[in-house]
C-alpha positions, 0 to 999 in steps of 0.5 A, a space after each residue: 499499499 502507498 503512503 500518502 507522500 509517494 501518492 503526491 511524488 507519483 501526482 507530480 511525476 505525472 504534472 511534470 510529464 504533462 508539462 513537457 509534453 505540453 511545452 513540446 507541443 507548443 514549441 512544435 506549433 511555434 516551429 509551424 507557424 516560423 515555417 508558414 511564415 518563411 514560405 510566405 515571405 519567400 513567396 513572389 510578391 508579383 504576379 509573373 507573366 510570360 506571354 500567355 501565362 501568368 503565374 500569381 502569387 498564390 501559384 495559380 496558373 492563368 492561361 489568356 487570364 482563364 485560371 488553369 486547373 490541375 493538381 497541386 504538385 504538378 500546378 507548382 512545378 509548372 509554376 517553377 517553370 514558368 517563373 524560370 522561363 527560358 532558364 533551365 531548371 535542373 531535376 535537382 532544383 525541382 526534386 528537391 524543391 517538392 520533395 519528389 523522386 526523379 522518376 516522378 518527376 518524369 511522370 509528372 512533366 508528362 502529365 503537365 505536357 499532356 494537360 498544356 496541349 489540351 488547352 494549347 493545342 501544343 506542348 512545344 513549351 516544357 522543354 526537356 534539356 538532356 542531362 540537364 533538367 526542364 526549360 519553359 519556352 517563352 
């Protein structure tokens, strides 16, 4: 049978663990908020326009002022390519920014080309630079 002193010490220990847990949760939430703020700061402050294509500050794609609807990951890849129009974007840059494998990236680029063809009628804009990466033709 435990004494009242042992019971009090047991309660203190559980309170200490709860306090530590709550403190860890607060630190995690604070870290998430800091990351969110950093992402916001990294976002472009103005829309990027390249010919008939526009990438808005929240990574929405417009073609001739009409929304170009596609899944988020493909839209983010397309936004990276359009923002770097005329320059080669390395496989590594896209893979690291969006945390996708090079094989997945190839499949996503193929799907992006298909979607661009449906809207524009050709996919000349998305070019593969062999051994280096991809380029958005102006």
